[in-house]
C-alpha positions in Angstrom: 47.1 75.7 111.6 51.0 74.4 111.5 52.4 71.0 111.2 55.8 70.0 112.5 57.2 67.5 109.8 59.8 65.1 111.4 60.5 62.9 108.5 64.0 63.9 107.2 63.1 63.1 103.4 60.0 65.0 103.5 61.9 68.1 105.1 64.5 68.0 102.4 61.9 67.4 99.7 59.8 70.7 101.0 62.9 72.4 101.5 64.3 72.3 98.0 60.7 73.0 96.5 60.7 76.1 93.9 57.0 75.8 93.2 53.8 74.1 94.7 53.8 70.5 95.6 50.9 68.3 95.8 51.0 66.4 98.7 49.8 62.8 98.7 49.2 59.8 101.1 50.9 56.6 100.5 47.5 55.2 99.0 47.6 58.2 96.5 44.9 60.5 98.1 45.6 64.1 97.6 46.0 65.7 101.1 46.8 69.2 99.8 49.3 71.5 98.6 52.6 72.7 99.8 53.3 76.2 98.8 57.0 77.3 99.3 57.7 80.7 100.9 61.1 82.6 100.9 62.4 83.2 104.3 60.9 86.2 106.1 57.9 86.3 103.4 54.3 86.1 104.6 51.3 84.3 103.3 48.2 85.4 104.5 46.2 83.6 102.0 48.1 80.1 101.5 45.2 78.7 99.6 46.0 81.4 96.9 49.7 80.1 96.6 51.1 83.5 96.8 53.0 85.6 99.2 51.5 88.9 100.8 54.3 90.7 98.5 53.0 89.2 95.4 49.4 90.4 96.4 50.6 93.8 96.9 52.6 93.8 93.7 49.4 92.7 91.8 47.1 95.4 93.2 49.6 98.0 92.4 50.3 97.0 89.0 49.5 100.1 86.7 49.0 97.9 83.6 46.0 95.9 85.3 42.5 96.7 84.4 40.3 96.8 87.3 36.3 96.1 87.1 33.7 97.6 89.1 30.9 95.0 90.1 28.5 96.9 87.8 30.6 96.2 85.1 31.0 92.7 85.7 27.3 92.2 86.3 26.7 94.2 82.8 29.1 91.9 81.1 27.3 88.9 82.6 23.9 90.1 81.4 25.1 90.7 77.8 26.6 87.3 77.6 23.4 85.9 79.1 21.5 87.8 76.4 23.9 87.0 73.4 24.2 83.2 74.5 
């Protein structure tokens, strides 16, 4: 869902953002988070706060060790036994 912001101060604040910004109501309630995106970038899962390009970079990082579901479950079982 998109929301059009008409408040010029809010527009300027969001436009300058280099990192996620917590958005609050005047009474202090947290409404959500604004995550800035470079022009032309896409964010399929905005709740993650990272762009699609970053997701692809992380998925293709040769230095990352991926674990299978079986490996994760075995690790959890071992922690349960030793805990």
